[in-house]
mmCIF file of the N, C-alpha and C atoms, coordinates in Angstrom:
data_MODEL
# 
_entry.id   MODEL 
# 
loop_
_atom_site.group_PDB 
_atom_site.id 
_atom_site.type_symbol 
_atom_site.label_atom_id 
_atom_site.label_alt_id 
_atom_site.label_comp_id 
_atom_site.label_asym_id 
_atom_site.label_entity_id 
_atom_site.label_seq_id 
_atom_site.pdbx_PDB_ins_code 
_atom_site.Cartn_x 
_atom_site.Cartn_y 
_atom_site.Cartn_z 
_atom_site.occupancy 
_atom_site.B_iso_or_equiv 
_atom_site.pdbx_formal_charge 
_atom_site.auth_seq_id 
_atom_site.auth_comp_id 
_atom_site.auth_asym_id 
_atom_site.auth_atom_id 
_atom_site.pdbx_PDB_model_num 
ATOM 1   N N  . MET A 1 1  ? 0.843   -1.170 0.000   1.00 0.00 ? 1  MET A N  1 
ATOM 2   C CA . MET A 1 1  ? 0.000   0.000  0.000   1.00 0.00 ? 1  MET A CA 1 
ATOM 3   C C  . MET A 1 1  ? 0.891   1.238  0.000   1.00 0.00 ? 1  MET A C  1 
ATOM 4   N N  . ILE A 1 2  ? 0.547   2.192  -0.861  1.00 0.00 ? 2  ILE A N  1 
ATOM 5   C CA . ILE A 1 2  ? 1.326   3.429  -0.974  1.00 0.00 ? 2  ILE A CA 1 
ATOM 6   C C  . ILE A 1 2  ? 0.646   4.505  -0.147  1.00 0.00 ? 2  ILE A C  1 
ATOM 7   N N  . VAL A 1 3  ? 1.411   5.128  0.723   1.00 0.00 ? 3  VAL A N  1 
ATOM 8   C CA . VAL A 1 3  ? 0.897   6.210  1.554   1.00 0.00 ? 3  VAL A CA 1 
ATOM 9   C C  . VAL A 1 3  ? 1.458   7.516  1.006   1.00 0.00 ? 3  VAL A C  1 
ATOM 10  N N  . LEU A 1 4  ? 0.551   8.434  0.665   1.00 0.00 ? 4  LEU A N  1 
ATOM 11  C CA . LEU A 1 4  ? 0.970   9.730  0.127   1.00 0.00 ? 4  LEU A CA 1 
ATOM 12  C C  . LEU A 1 4  ? 0.833   10.810 1.186   1.00 0.00 ? 4  LEU A C  1 
ATOM 13  N N  . ASP A 1 5  ? 1.822   11.650 1.229   1.00 0.00 ? 5  ASP A N  1 
ATOM 14  C CA . ASP A 1 5  ? 1.772   12.818 2.094   1.00 0.00 ? 5  ASP A CA 1 
ATOM 15  C C  . ASP A 1 5  ? 0.887   13.870 1.405   1.00 0.00 ? 5  ASP A C  1 
ATOM 16  N N  . PRO A 1 6  ? -0.020  14.539 2.133   1.00 0.00 ? 6  PRO A N  1 
ATOM 17  C CA . PRO A 1 6  ? -0.885  15.534 1.481   1.00 0.00 ? 6  PRO A CA 1 
ATOM 18  C C  . PRO A 1 6  ? -0.116  16.627 0.748   1.00 0.00 ? 6  PRO A C  1 
ATOM 19  N N  . SER A 1 7  ? 1.095   16.943 1.197   1.00 0.00 ? 7  SER A N  1 
ATOM 20  C CA . SER A 1 7  ? 1.871   17.962 0.513   1.00 0.00 ? 7  SER A CA 1 
ATOM 21  C C  . SER A 1 7  ? 2.327   17.491 -0.869  1.00 0.00 ? 7  SER A C  1 
ATOM 22  N N  . GLN A 1 8  ? 2.376   16.191 -1.099  1.00 0.00 ? 8  GLN A N  1 
ATOM 23  C CA . GLN A 1 8  ? 2.778   15.649 -2.389  1.00 0.00 ? 8  GLN A CA 1 
ATOM 24  C C  . GLN A 1 8  ? 1.647   15.693 -3.406  1.00 0.00 ? 8  GLN A C  1 
ATOM 25  N N  . LEU A 1 9  ? 0.418   15.888 -2.948  1.00 0.00 ? 9  LEU A N  1 
ATOM 26  C CA . LEU A 1 9  ? -0.726  15.913 -3.845  1.00 0.00 ? 9  LEU A CA 1 
ATOM 27  C C  . LEU A 1 9  ? -0.893  17.270 -4.521  1.00 0.00 ? 9  LEU A C  1 
ATOM 28  N N  . SER A 1 10 ? -0.253  18.282 -4.014  1.00 0.00 ? 10 SER A N  1 
ATOM 29  C CA . SER A 1 10 ? -0.393  19.619 -4.567  1.00 0.00 ? 10 SER A CA 1 
ATOM 30  C C  . SER A 1 10 ? 0.418   19.740 -5.856  1.00 0.00 ? 10 SER A C  1 
ATOM 31  N N  . ILE A 1 11 ? -0.195  20.344 -6.857  1.00 0.00 ? 11 ILE A N  1 
ATOM 32  C CA . ILE A 1 11 ? 0.498   20.562 -8.120  1.00 0.00 ? 11 ILE A CA 1 
ATOM 33  C C  . ILE A 1 11 ? 1.409   21.776 -8.012  1.00 0.00 ? 11 ILE A C  1 
ATOM 34  N N  . ILE A 1 12 ? 0.933   22.804 -7.307  1.00 0.00 ? 12 ILE A N  1 
ATOM 35  C CA . ILE A 1 12 ? 1.701   24.036 -7.160  1.00 0.00 ? 12 ILE A CA 1 
ATOM 36  C C  . ILE A 1 12 ? 2.498   23.951 -5.863  1.00 0.00 ? 12 ILE A C  1 
ATOM 37  N N  . PRO A 1 13 ? 3.804   24.093 -5.937  1.00 0.00 ? 13 PRO A N  1 
ATOM 38  C CA . PRO A 1 13 ? 4.606   24.020 -4.706  1.00 0.00 ? 13 PRO A CA 1 
ATOM 39  C C  . PRO A 1 13 ? 4.373   25.261 -3.844  1.00 0.00 ? 13 PRO A C  1 
ATOM 40  N N  . PRO A 1 14 ? 4.444   25.109 -2.545  1.00 0.00 ? 14 PRO A N  1 
ATOM 41  C CA . PRO A 1 14 ? 4.230   26.271 -1.676  1.00 0.00 ? 14 PRO A CA 1 
ATOM 42  C C  . PRO A 1 14 ? 5.357   27.282 -1.857  1.00 0.00 ? 14 PRO A C  1 
ATOM 43  N N  . ILE A 1 15 ? 4.989   28.528 -2.141  1.00 0.00 ? 15 ILE A N  1 
ATOM 44  C CA . ILE A 1 15 ? 5.982   29.584 -2.335  1.00 0.00 ? 15 ILE A CA 1 
ATOM 45  C C  . ILE A 1 15 ? 6.227   30.315 -1.021  1.00 0.00 ? 15 ILE A C  1 
ATOM 46  N N  . LEU A 1 16 ? 5.142   30.697 -0.383  1.00 0.00 ? 16 LEU A N  1 
ATOM 47  C CA . LEU A 1 16 ? 5.264   31.418 0.877   1.00 0.00 ? 16 LEU A CA 1 
ATOM 48  C C  . LEU A 1 16 ? 4.919   30.483 2.030   1.00 0.00 ? 16 LEU A C  1 
ATOM 49  N N  . THR A 1 17 ? 5.820   30.348 2.942   1.00 0.00 ? 17 THR A N  1 
ATOM 50  C CA . THR A 1 17 ? 5.555   29.555 4.135   1.00 0.00 ? 17 THR A CA 1 
ATOM 51  C C  . THR A 1 17 ? 6.075   30.312 5.338   1.00 0.00 ? 17 THR A C  1 
ATOM 52  N N  . GLY A 1 18 ? 5.498   30.063 6.450   1.00 0.00 ? 18 GLY A N  1 
ATOM 53  C CA . GLY A 1 18 ? 5.989   30.659 7.689   1.00 0.00 ? 18 GLY A CA 1 
ATOM 54  C C  . GLY A 1 18 ? 5.627   32.123 7.821   1.00 0.00 ? 18 GLY A C  1 
ATOM 55  N N  . LEU A 1 19 ? 6.618   32.939 8.175   1.00 0.00 ? 19 LEU A N  1 
ATOM 56  C CA . LEU A 1 19 ? 6.407   34.354 8.470   1.00 0.00 ? 19 LEU A CA 1 
ATOM 57  C C  . LEU A 1 19 ? 5.902   35.154 7.272   1.00 0.00 ? 19 LEU A C  1 
ATOM 58  N N  . PRO A 1 20 ? 6.449   34.999 6.065   1.00 0.00 ? 20 PRO A N  1 
ATOM 59  C CA . PRO A 1 20 ? 5.904   35.778 4.937   1.00 0.00 ? 20 PRO A CA 1 
ATOM 60  C C  . PRO A 1 20 ? 4.436   35.469 4.664   1.00 0.00 ? 20 PRO A C  1 
ATOM 61  N N  . ASP A 1 21 ? 4.061   34.215 4.801   1.00 0.00 ? 21 ASP A N  1 
ATOM 62  C CA . ASP A 1 21 ? 2.670   33.830 4.588   1.00 0.00 ? 21 ASP A CA 1 
ATOM 63  C C  . ASP A 1 21 ? 1.770   34.478 5.633   1.00 0.00 ? 21 ASP A C  1 
ATOM 64  N N  . THR A 1 22 ? 2.206   34.507 6.868   1.00 0.00 ? 22 THR A N  1 
ATOM 65  C CA . THR A 1 22 ? 1.440   35.122 7.944   1.00 0.00 ? 22 THR A CA 1 
ATOM 66  C C  . THR A 1 22 ? 1.310   36.629 7.733   1.00 0.00 ? 22 THR A C  1 
ATOM 67  N N  . LEU A 1 23 ? 2.415   37.277 7.357   1.00 0.00 ? 23 LEU A N  1 
ATOM 68  C CA . LEU A 1 23 ? 2.363   38.719 7.126   1.00 0.00 ? 23 LEU A CA 1 
ATOM 69  C C  . LEU A 1 23 ? 1.463   39.062 5.953   1.00 0.00 ? 23 LEU A C  1 
ATOM 70  N N  . LEU A 1 24 ? 1.538   38.290 4.879   1.00 0.00 ? 24 LEU A N  1 
ATOM 71  C CA . LEU A 1 24 ? 0.667   38.527 3.740   1.00 0.00 ? 24 LEU A CA 1 
ATOM 72  C C  . LEU A 1 24 ? -0.794  38.326 4.121   1.00 0.00 ? 24 LEU A C  1 
ATOM 73  N N  . GLY A 1 25 ? -1.059  37.331 4.926   1.00 0.00 ? 25 GLY A N  1 
ATOM 74  C CA . GLY A 1 25 ? -2.423  37.106 5.399   1.00 0.00 ? 25 GLY A CA 1 
ATOM 75  C C  . GLY A 1 25 ? -2.935  38.269 6.227   1.00 0.00 ? 25 GLY A C  1 
ATOM 76  N N  . LEU A 1 26 ? -2.090  38.806 7.093   1.00 0.00 ? 26 LEU A N  1 
ATOM 77  C CA . LEU A 1 26 ? -2.500  39.962 7.895   1.00 0.00 ? 26 LEU A CA 1 
ATOM 78  C C  . LEU A 1 26 ? -2.735  41.196 7.038   1.00 0.00 ? 26 LEU A C  1 
ATOM 79  N N  . VAL A 1 27 ? -1.868  41.417 6.044   1.00 0.00 ? 27 VAL A N  1 
ATOM 80  C CA . VAL A 1 27 ? -2.055  42.557 5.138   1.00 0.00 ? 27 VAL A CA 1 
ATOM 81  C C  . VAL A 1 27 ? -3.369  42.421 4.380   1.00 0.00 ? 27 VAL A C  1 
ATOM 82  N N  . LEU A 1 28 ? -3.661  41.246 3.872   1.00 0.00 ? 28 LEU A N  1 
ATOM 83  C CA . LEU A 1 28 ? -4.917  41.026 3.156   1.00 0.00 ? 28 LEU A CA 1 
ATOM 84  C C  . LEU A 1 28 ? -6.121  41.186 4.073   1.00 0.00 ? 28 LEU A C  1 
ATOM 85  N N  . LEU A 1 29 ? -5.995  40.777 5.324   1.00 0.00 ? 29 LEU A N  1 
ATOM 86  C CA . LEU A 1 29 ? -7.071  40.961 6.290   1.00 0.00 ? 29 LEU A CA 1 
ATOM 87  C C  . LEU A 1 29 ? -7.340  42.434 6.541   1.00 0.00 ? 29 LEU A C  1 
ATOM 88  N N  . VAL A 1 30 ? -6.288  43.224 6.715   1.00 0.00 ? 30 VAL A N  1 
ATOM 89  C CA . VAL A 1 30 ? -6.445  44.662 6.941   1.00 0.00 ? 30 VAL A CA 1 
ATOM 90  C C  . VAL A 1 30 ? -7.062  45.337 5.720   1.00 0.00 ? 30 VAL A C  1 
ATOM 91  N N  . VAL A 1 31 ? -6.596  44.969 4.524   1.00 0.00 ? 31 VAL A N  1 
ATOM 92  C CA . VAL A 1 31 ? -7.164  45.548 3.305   1.00 0.00 ? 31 VAL A CA 1 
ATOM 93  C C  . VAL A 1 31 ? -8.644  45.183 3.183   1.00 0.00 ? 31 VAL A C  1 
ATOM 94  N N  . GLY A 1 32 ? -8.997  43.963 3.481   1.00 0.00 ? 32 GLY A N  1 
ATOM 95  C CA . GLY A 1 32 ? -10.403 43.547 3.434   1.00 0.00 ? 32 GLY A CA 1 
ATOM 96  C C  . GLY A 1 32 ? -11.262 44.313 4.421   1.00 0.00 ? 32 GLY A C  1 
ATOM 97  N N  . ILE A 1 33 ? -10.768 44.519 5.621   1.00 0.00 ? 33 ILE A N  1 
ATOM 98  C CA . ILE A 1 33 ? -11.522 45.277 6.622   1.00 0.00 ? 33 ILE A CA 1 
ATOM 99  C C  . ILE A 1 33 ? -11.695 46.725 6.176   1.00 0.00 ? 33 ILE A C  1 
ATOM 100 N N  . LEU A 1 34 ? -10.650 47.324 5.599   1.00 0.00 ? 34 LEU A N  1 
ATOM 101 C CA . LEU A 1 34 ? -10.752 48.699 5.104   1.00 0.00 ? 34 LEU A CA 1 
ATOM 102 C C  . LEU A 1 34 ? -11.775 48.814 3.979   1.00 0.00 ? 34 LEU A C  1 
ATOM 103 N N  . ILE A 1 35 ? -11.803 47.847 3.092   1.00 0.00 ? 35 ILE A N  1 
ATOM 104 C CA . ILE A 1 35 ? -12.788 47.869 2.008   1.00 0.00 ? 35 ILE A CA 1 
ATOM 105 C C  . ILE A 1 35 ? -14.203 47.772 2.563   1.00 0.00 ? 35 ILE A C  1 
ATOM 106 N N  . ILE A 1 36 ? -14.409 46.901 3.538   1.00 0.00 ? 36 ILE A N  1 
ATOM 107 C CA . ILE A 1 36 ? -15.730 46.767 4.153   1.00 0.00 ? 36 ILE A CA 1 
ATOM 108 C C  . ILE A 1 36 ? -16.132 48.071 4.825   1.00 0.00 ? 36 ILE A C  1 
ATOM 109 N N  . ILE A 1 37 ? -15.223 48.716 5.541   1.00 0.00 ? 37 ILE A N  1 
ATOM 110 C CA . ILE A 1 37 ? -15.520 49.987 6.210   1.00 0.00 ? 37 ILE A CA 1 
ATOM 111 C C  . ILE A 1 37 ? -15.887 51.053 5.187   1.00 0.00 ? 37 ILE A C  1 
ATOM 112 N N  . LEU A 1 38 ? -15.152 51.123 4.077   1.00 0.00 ? 38 LEU A N  1 
ATOM 113 C CA . LEU A 1 38 ? -15.452 52.120 3.049   1.00 0.00 ? 38 LEU A CA 1 
ATOM 114 C C  . LEU A 1 38 ? -16.809 51.872 2.389   1.00 0.00 ? 38 LEU A C  1 
ATOM 115 N N  . VAL A 1 39 ? -17.146 50.623 2.150   1.00 0.00 ? 39 VAL A N  1 
ATOM 116 C CA . VAL A 1 39 ? -18.442 50.313 1.542   1.00 0.00 ? 39 VAL A CA 1 
ATOM 117 C C  . VAL A 1 39 ? -19.579 50.670 2.493   1.00 0.00 ? 39 VAL A C  1 
ATOM 118 N N  . VAL A 1 40 ? -19.427 50.350 3.769   1.00 0.00 ? 40 VAL A N  1 
ATOM 119 C CA . VAL A 1 40 ? -20.463 50.687 4.751   1.00 0.00 ? 40 VAL A CA 1 
ATOM 120 C C  . VAL A 1 40 ? -20.589 52.201 4.899   1.00 0.00 ? 40 VAL A C  1 
ATOM 121 N N  . ALA A 1 41 ? -19.461 52.911 4.913   1.00 0.00 ? 41 ALA A N  1 
ATOM 122 C CA . ALA A 1 41 ? -19.509 54.374 5.019   1.00 0.00 ? 41 ALA A CA 1 
ATOM 123 C C  . ALA A 1 41 ? -20.193 54.986 3.801   1.00 0.00 ? 41 ALA A C  1 
ATOM 124 N N  . ALA A 1 42 ? -19.904 54.467 2.624   1.00 0.00 ? 42 ALA A N  1 
ATOM 125 C CA . ALA A 1 42 ? -20.557 54.980 1.415   1.00 0.00 ? 42 ALA A CA 1 
ATOM 126 C C  . ALA A 1 42 ? -22.054 54.705 1.452   1.00 0.00 ? 42 ALA A C  1 
ATOM 127 N N  . ALA A 1 43 ? -22.434 53.540 1.953   1.00 0.00 ? 43 ALA A N  1 
ATOM 128 C CA . ALA A 1 43 ? -23.856 53.213 2.047   1.00 0.00 ? 43 ALA A CA 1 
ATOM 129 C C  . ALA A 1 43 ? -24.560 54.143 3.032   1.00 0.00 ? 43 ALA A C  1 
ATOM 130 N N  . ILE A 1 44 ? -23.906 54.469 4.135   1.00 0.00 ? 44 ILE A N  1 
ATOM 131 C CA . ILE A 1 44 ? -24.507 55.374 5.119   1.00 0.00 ? 44 ILE A CA 1 
ATOM 132 C C  . ILE A 1 44 ? -24.639 56.777 4.547   1.00 0.00 ? 44 ILE A C  1 
ATOM 133 N N  . VAL A 1 45 ? -23.617 57.221 3.807   1.00 0.00 ? 45 VAL A N  1 
ATOM 134 C CA . VAL A 1 45 ? -23.663 58.568 3.226   1.00 0.00 ? 45 VAL A CA 1 
ATOM 135 C C  . VAL A 1 45 ? -24.750 58.647 2.160   1.00 0.00 ? 45 VAL A C  1 
ATOM 136 N N  . LEU A 1 46 ? -24.932 57.599 1.384   1.00 0.00 ? 46 LEU A N  1 
ATOM 137 C CA . LEU A 1 46 ? -25.923 57.612 0.306   1.00 0.00 ? 46 LEU A CA 1 
ATOM 138 C C  . LEU A 1 46 ? -27.320 57.197 0.760   1.00 0.00 ? 46 LEU A C  1 
ATOM 139 N N  . LEU A 1 47 ? -27.495 56.855 2.013   1.00 0.00 ? 47 LEU A N  1 
ATOM 140 C CA . LEU A 1 47 ? -28.786 56.378 2.493   1.00 0.00 ? 47 LEU A CA 1 
ATOM 141 C C  . LEU A 1 47 ? -29.925 57.374 2.267   1.00 0.00 ? 47 LEU A C  1 
ATOM 142 N N  . PRO A 1 48 ? -29.763 58.672 2.558   1.00 0.00 ? 48 PRO A N  1 
ATOM 143 C CA . PRO A 1 48 ? -30.873 59.599 2.282   1.00 0.00 ? 48 PRO A CA 1 
ATOM 144 C C  . PRO A 1 48 ? -31.246 59.655 0.799   1.00 0.00 ? 48 PRO A C  1 
ATOM 145 N N  . ALA A 1 49 ? -30.244 59.613 -0.083  1.00 0.00 ? 49 ALA A N  1 
ATOM 146 C CA . ALA A 1 49 ? -30.527 59.643 -1.516  1.00 0.00 ? 49 ALA A CA 1 
ATOM 147 C C  . ALA A 1 49 ? -31.245 58.365 -1.958  1.00 0.00 ? 49 ALA A C  1 
ATOM 148 N N  . VAL A 1 50 ? -30.860 57.241 -1.378  1.00 0.00 ? 50 VAL A N  1 
ATOM 149 C CA . VAL A 1 50 ? -31.523 55.977 -1.704  1.00 0.00 ? 50 VAL A CA 1 
ATOM 150 C C  . VAL A 1 50 ? -32.977 56.008 -1.250  1.00 0.00 ? 50 VAL A C  1 
ATOM 151 N N  . ILE A 1 51 ? -33.226 56.533 -0.065  1.00 0.00 ? 51 ILE A N  1 
ATOM 152 C CA . ILE A 1 51 ? -34.598 56.602 0.450   1.00 0.00 ? 51 ILE A CA 1 
ATOM 153 C C  . ILE A 1 51 ? -35.450 57.497 -0.439  1.00 0.00 ? 51 ILE A C  1 
ATOM 154 N N  . VAL A 1 52 ? -34.920 58.672 -0.812  1.00 0.00 ? 52 VAL A N  1 
ATOM 155 C CA . VAL A 1 52 ? -35.682 59.585 -1.674  1.00 0.00 ? 52 VAL A CA 1 
ATOM 156 C C  . VAL A 1 52 ? -35.933 58.944 -3.029  1.00 0.00 ? 52 VAL A C  1 
ATOM 157 N N  . GLY A 1 53 ? -34.910 58.306 -3.592  1.00 0.00 ? 53 GLY A N  1 
ATOM 158 C CA . GLY A 1 53 ? -35.092 57.633 -4.874  1.00 0.00 ? 53 GLY A CA 1 
ATOM 159 C C  . GLY A 1 53 ? -36.141 56.538 -4.799  1.00 0.00 ? 53 GLY A C  1 
ATOM 160 N N  . ALA A 1 54 ? -36.139 55.767 -3.720  1.00 0.00 ? 54 ALA A N  1 
ATOM 161 C CA . ALA A 1 54 ? -37.124 54.695 -3.553  1.00 0.00 ? 54 ALA A CA 1 
ATOM 162 C C  . ALA A 1 54 ? -38.538 55.254 -3.415  1.00 0.00 ? 54 ALA A C  1 
ATOM 163 N N  . VAL A 1 55 ? -38.684 56.333 -2.657  1.00 0.00 ? 55 VAL A N  1 
ATOM 164 C CA . VAL A 1 55 ? -40.010 56.953 -2.490  1.00 0.00 ? 55 VAL A CA 1 
ATOM 165 C C  . VAL A 1 55 ? -40.524 57.476 -3.827  1.00 0.00 ? 55 VAL A C  1 
ATOM 166 N N  . VAL A 1 56 ? -39.655 58.153 -4.578  1.00 0.00 ? 56 VAL A N  1 
ATOM 167 C CA . VAL A 1 56 ? -40.071 58.674 -5.889  1.00 0.00 ? 56 VAL A CA 1 
ATOM 168 C C  . VAL A 1 56 ? -40.429 57.530 -6.825  1.00 0.00 ? 56 VAL A C  1 
ATOM 169 N N  . TRP A 1 57 ? -39.664 56.442 -6.776  1.00 0.00 ? 57 TRP A N  1 
ATOM 170 C CA . TRP A 1 57 ? -39.968 55.310 -7.634  1.00 0.00 ? 57 TRP A CA 1 
ATOM 171 C C  . TRP A 1 57 ? -41.311 54.669 -7.277  1.00 0.00 ? 57 TRP A C  1 
ATOM 172 N N  . PHE A 1 58 ? -41.582 54.513 -5.974  1.00 0.00 ? 58 PHE A N  1 
ATOM 173 C CA . PHE A 1 58 ? -42.856 53.922 -5.566  1.00 0.00 ? 58 PHE A CA 1 
ATOM 174 C C  . PHE A 1 58 ? -44.029 54.825 -5.927  1.00 0.00 ? 58 PHE A C  1 
ATOM 175 N N  . LEU A 1 59 ? -43.855 56.150 -5.817  1.00 0.00 ? 59 LEU A N  1 
ATOM 176 C CA . LEU A 1 59 ? -44.953 57.065 -6.112  1.00 0.00 ? 59 LEU A CA 1 
ATOM 177 C C  . LEU A 1 59 ? -45.178 57.243 -7.612  1.00 0.00 ? 59 LEU A C  1 
ATOM 178 N N  . SER A 1 60 ? -44.095 57.315 -8.389  1.00 0.00 ? 60 SER A N  1 
ATOM 179 C CA . SER A 1 60 ? -44.252 57.602 -9.816  1.00 0.00 ? 60 SER A CA 1 
ATOM 180 C C  . SER A 1 60 ? -44.149 56.359 -10.692 1.00 0.00 ? 60 SER A C  1 
ATOM 181 N N  . GLY A 1 61 ? -43.429 55.356 -10.237 1.00 0.00 ? 61 GLY A N  1 
ATOM 182 C CA . GLY A 1 61 ? -43.216 54.164 -11.043 1.00 0.00 ? 61 GLY A CA 1 
ATOM 183 C C  . GLY A 1 61 ? -42.170 54.364 -12.127 1.00 0.00 ? 61 GLY A C  1 
ATOM 184 N N  . SER A 1 62 ? -41.501 55.516 -12.133 1.00 0.00 ? 62 SER A N  1 
ATOM 185 C CA . SER A 1 62 ? -40.517 55.827 -13.167 1.00 0.00 ? 62 SER A CA 1 
ATOM 186 C C  . SER A 1 62 ? -39.103 55.733 -12.599 1.00 0.00 ? 62 SER A C  1 
ATOM 187 N N  . LEU A 1 63 ? -38.279 54.913 -13.244 1.00 0.00 ? 63 LEU A N  1 
ATOM 188 C CA . LEU A 1 63 ? -36.885 54.820 -12.820 1.00 0.00 ? 63 LEU A CA 1 
ATOM 189 C C  . LEU A 1 63 ? -36.115 56.082 -13.201 1.00 0.00 ? 63 LEU A C  1 
ATOM 190 N N  . LEU A 1 64 ? -36.546 56.765 -14.262 1.00 0.00 ? 64 LEU A N  1 
ATOM 191 C CA . LEU A 1 64 ? -35.898 58.009 -14.661 1.00 0.00 ? 64 LEU A CA 1 
ATOM 192 C C  . LEU A 1 64 ? -36.057 59.063 -13.568 1.00 0.00 ? 64 LEU A C  1 
ATOM 193 N N  . TYR A 1 65 ? -37.284 59.251 -13.102 1.00 0.00 ? 65 TYR A N  1 
ATOM 194 C CA . TYR A 1 65 ? -37.518 60.232 -12.035 1.00 0.00 ? 65 TYR A CA 1 
ATOM 195 C C  . TYR A 1 65 ? -36.808 59.826 -10.747 1.00 0.00 ? 65 TYR A C  1 
ATOM 196 N N  . ALA A 1 66 ? -36.796 58.549 -10.451 1.00 0.00 ? 66 ALA A N  1 
ATOM 197 C CA . ALA A 1 66 ? -36.121 58.076 -9.251  1.00 0.00 ? 66 ALA A CA 1 
ATOM 198 C C  . ALA A 1 66 ? -34.618 58.323 -9.351  1.00 0.00 ? 66 ALA A C  1 
ATOM 199 N N  . GLY A 1 67 ? -34.037 58.071 -10.518 1.00 0.00 ? 67 GLY A N  1 
ATOM 200 C CA . GLY A 1 67 ? -32.612 58.328 -10.713 1.00 0.00 ? 67 GLY A CA 1 
ATOM 201 C C  . GLY A 1 67 ? -32.269 59.790 -10.602 1.00 0.00 ? 67 GLY A C  1 
ATOM 202 N N  . ILE A 1 68 ? -33.118 60.649 -11.191 1.00 0.00 ? 68 ILE A N  1 
ATOM 203 C CA . ILE A 1 68 ? -32.895 62.099 -11.099 1.00 0.00 ? 68 ILE A CA 1 
ATOM 204 C C  . ILE A 1 68 ? -32.985 62.557 -9.649  1.00 0.00 ? 68 ILE A C  1 
ATOM 205 N N  . ALA A 1 69 ? -33.986 62.075 -8.925  1.00 0.00 ? 69 ALA A N  1 
ATOM 206 C CA . ALA A 1 69 ? -34.137 62.446 -7.516  1.00 0.00 ? 69 ALA A CA 1 
ATOM 207 C C  . ALA A 1 69 ? -32.940 61.963 -6.699  1.00 0.00 ? 69 ALA A C  1 
ATOM 208 N N  . PHE A 1 70 ? -32.487 60.735 -6.974  1.00 0.00 ? 70 PHE A N  1 
ATOM 209 C CA . PHE A 1 70 ? -31.317 60.195 -6.277  1.00 0.00 ? 70 PHE A CA 1 
ATOM 210 C C  . PHE A 1 70 ? -30.103 61.075 -6.513  1.00 0.00 ? 70 PHE A C  1 
ATOM 211 N N  . LEU A 1 71 ? -29.851 61.442 -7.768  1.00 0.00 ? 71 LEU A N  1 
ATOM 212 C CA . LEU A 1 71 ? -28.679 62.259 -8.088  1.00 0.00 ? 71 LEU A CA 1 
ATOM 213 C C  . LEU A 1 71 ? -28.762 63.640 -7.454  1.00 0.00 ? 71 LEU A C  1 
ATOM 214 N N  . ILE A 1 72 ? -29.934 64.245 -7.480  1.00 0.00 ? 72 ILE A N  1 
ATOM 215 C CA . ILE A 1 72 ? -30.084 65.584 -6.887  1.00 0.00 ? 72 ILE A CA 1 
ATOM 216 C C  . ILE A 1 72 ? -29.808 65.530 -5.383  1.00 0.00 ? 72 ILE A C  1 
ATOM 217 N N  . VAL A 1 73 ? -30.404 64.571 -4.693  1.00 0.00 ? 73 VAL A N  1 
ATOM 218 C CA . VAL A 1 73 ? -30.195 64.469 -3.247  1.00 0.00 ? 73 VAL A CA 1 
ATOM 219 C C  . VAL A 1 73 ? -28.745 64.102 -2.938  1.00 0.00 ? 73 VAL A C  1 
ATOM 220 N N  . ALA A 1 74 ? -28.134 63.233 -3.731  1.00 0.00 ? 74 ALA A N  1 
ATOM 221 C CA . ALA A 1 74 ? -26.743 62.850 -3.494  1.00 0.00 ? 74 ALA A CA 1 
ATOM 222 C C  . ALA A 1 74 ? -25.817 64.048 -3.667  1.00 0.00 ? 74 ALA A C  1 
ATOM 223 N N  . VAL A 1 75 ? -26.057 64.863 -4.678  1.00 0.00 ? 75 VAL A N  1 
ATOM 224 C CA . VAL A 1 75 ? -25.225 66.053 -4.894  1.00 0.00 ? 75 VAL A CA 1 
ATOM 225 C C  . VAL A 1 75 ? -25.422 67.059 -3.768  1.00 0.00 ? 75 VAL A C  1 
ATOM 226 N N  . ILE A 1 76 ? -26.671 67.301 -3.384  1.00 0.00 ? 76 ILE A N  1 
ATOM 227 C CA . ILE A 1 76 ? -26.941 68.233 -2.276  1.00 0.00 ? 76 ILE A CA 1 
ATOM 228 C C  . ILE A 1 76 ? -26.275 67.725 -0.997  1.00 0.00 ? 76 ILE A C  1 
ATOM 229 N N  . TRP A 1 77 ? -26.381 66.441 -0.735  1.00 0.00 ? 77 TRP A N  1 
ATOM 230 C CA . TRP A 1 77 ? -25.791 65.846 0.479   1.00 0.00 ? 77 TRP A CA 1 
ATOM 231 C C  . TRP A 1 77 ? -24.274 65.957 0.445   1.00 0.00 ? 77 TRP A C  1 
ATOM 232 N N  . ALA A 1 78 ? -23.653 65.724 -0.735  1.00 0.00 ? 78 ALA A N  1 
ATOM 233 C CA . ALA A 1 78 ? -22.199 65.818 -0.858  1.00 0.00 ? 78 ALA A CA 1 
ATOM 234 C C  . ALA A 1 78 ? -21.733 67.266 -0.651  1.00 0.00 ? 78 ALA A C  1 
ATOM 235 N N  . VAL A 1 79 ? -22.479 68.216 -1.185  1.00 0.00 ? 79 VAL A N  1 
ATOM 236 C CA . VAL A 1 79 ? -22.118 69.626 -1.002  1.00 0.00 ? 79 VAL A CA 1 
ATOM 237 C C  . VAL A 1 79 ? -22.279 70.015 0.468   1.00 0.00 ? 79 VAL A C  1 
ATOM 238 N N  . ALA A 1 80 ? -23.330 69.544 1.102   1.00 0.00 ? 80 ALA A N  1 
ATOM 239 C CA . ALA A 1 80 ? -23.569 69.878 2.517   1.00 0.00 ? 80 ALA A CA 1 
ATOM 240 C C  . ALA A 1 80 ? -22.472 69.269 3.393   1.00 0.00 ? 80 ALA A C  1 
ATOM 241 N N  . ILE A 1 81 ? -22.047 68.064 3.107   1.00 0.00 ? 81 ILE A N  1 
ATOM 242 C CA . ILE A 1 81 ? -20.982 67.434 3.894   1.00 0.00 ? 81 ILE A CA 1 
ATOM 243 C C  . ILE A 1 81 ? -19.648 68.117 3.603   1.00 0.00 ? 81 ILE A C  1 
ATOM 244 N N  . GLY A 1 82 ? -19.434 68.515 2.353   1.00 0.00 ? 82 GLY A N  1 
ATOM 245 C CA . GLY A 1 82 ? -18.181 69.151 1.974   1.00 0.00 ? 82 GLY A CA 1 
ATOM 246 C C  . GLY A 1 82 ? -17.979 70.511 2.590   1.00 0.00 ? 82 GLY A C  1 
ATOM 247 N N  . ASP A 1 83 ? -19.061 71.188 2.972   1.00 0.00 ? 83 ASP A N  1 
ATOM 248 C CA . ASP A 1 83 ? -18.966 72.513 3.575   1.00 0.00 ? 83 ASP A CA 1 
ATOM 249 C C  . ASP A 1 83 ? -18.510 72.455 5.027   1.00 0.00 ? 83 ASP A C  1 
ATOM 250 N N  . ASP A 1 84 ? -18.654 71.309 5.672   1.00 0.00 ? 84 ASP A N  1 
ATOM 251 C CA . ASP A 1 84 ? -18.272 71.204 7.094   1.00 0.00 ? 84 ASP A CA 1 
ATOM 252 C C  . ASP A 1 84 ? -16.828 71.273 7.304   1.00 0.00 ? 84 ASP A C  1 
# 
């Protein structure tokens, strides 16, 4: 009976092992957390524009009017935040 080591089953040899692998993993973790924070912050900033766009869409049934309302509120909100 032939016993194979799991490391022998891999086609691609391990390039990073030990400390470099750990550091790369930590860097990727930090980058992932930063991306999540930025996406959540953008969603919070755009929330009023999304609500207005949704209300206009439900009342009018027009995606054009909803998009215009979204853009107007988003621009007003960005200008108001930029003035602070």
